[in-house]
C-alpha positions in Angstrom: -8.8 -0.9 12.1 -6.2 -2.2 9.8 -5.1 -5.7 9.9 -1.5 -6.7 10.2 -1.3 -7.5 6.6 -3.0 -4.2 5.4 -0.5 -2.2 7.8 2.4 -4.2 6.3 1.3 -3.5 2.7 0.5 0.2 3.5 4.0 0.6 5.0 5.6 -1.0 1.7 3.6 1.3 -0.4 4.4 4.5 1.4 8.2 3.4 1.7 8.3 2.4 -2.2 6.3 5.7 -3.2 8.6 7.9 -1.2 11.8 6.2 -2.9 10.4 6.2 -6.5 7.6 8.9 -6.6 5.7 6.5 -8.9 2.4 4.6 -8.2 3.1 1.2 -6.6 1.9 -2.0 -8.1 0.5 -5.1 -6.6 3.1 -7.2 -8.2 6.0 -5.0 -6.5 4.5 -5.2 -3.2 3.9 -9.0 -3.5 7.6 -9.5 -4.4 8.5 -7.6 -1.2 6.1 -9.3 1.4 7.8 -11.4 4.0 5.2 -14.3 3.6 4.7 -15.3 0.0 1.3 -14.0 -1.4 -0.1 -13.6 -4.8 -0.4 -10.3 -6.5 -4.1 -10.9 -6.7 -4.2 -11.0 -2.8 -2.3 -7.7 -2.6 -4.6 -6.4 -5.2 -7.7 -7.3 -2.8 -5.9 -5.7 0.2 -5.1 -2.7 -1.7 -8.7 -2.3 -2.8 -9.8 -2.5 0.9 -7.1 0.3 1.8 -8.4 2.3 -1.0 -12.0 2.0 0.3 -10.9 2.9 3.7 -9.1 6.1 2.3 -5.5 5.2 3.1 -4.4 4.9 -0.7 -5.5 6.2 -4.1 -5.4 5.0 -7.7 -4.4 8.0 -9.8 -5.9 6.2 -12.8 -7.4 2.8 -13.8 -4.1 1.3 -15.1 -1.8 2.8 -12.4 -0.7 1.4 -9.2 -1.6 2.9 -6.0 -0.2 6.0 -4.2 -0.7 7.0 -0.3 -3.3 9.4 0.4 -3.0 12.2 3.3 -4.7 9.6 5.7 -2.1 6.9 4.6 0.9 9.2 5.1 -0.7 10.3 8.6 -1.1 6.6 9.6 2.4 5.7 8.5 4.1 8.7 10.5 2.0 8.0 13.6 2.1 4.1 13.7 4.3 2.5 11.2 7.4 4.7 10.7 10.6 2.8 11.7 
């Protein structure tokens, strides 16, 4: 079960990835959050989303991209 914050972060990651087709950084997400949070907080939440299979990290220094599971969740529950 995703928390509200994780759902919001996942939505931002999917939307940003669809717009730019590039891995999304925690800093980019932190700047878009409605409630101010640090990029470290976003990284922790992204790590949890990765552990749960919603996003993946293409390589160590990259941001994250949505997985099939992440896209499916976005379409079913988060798509505006």
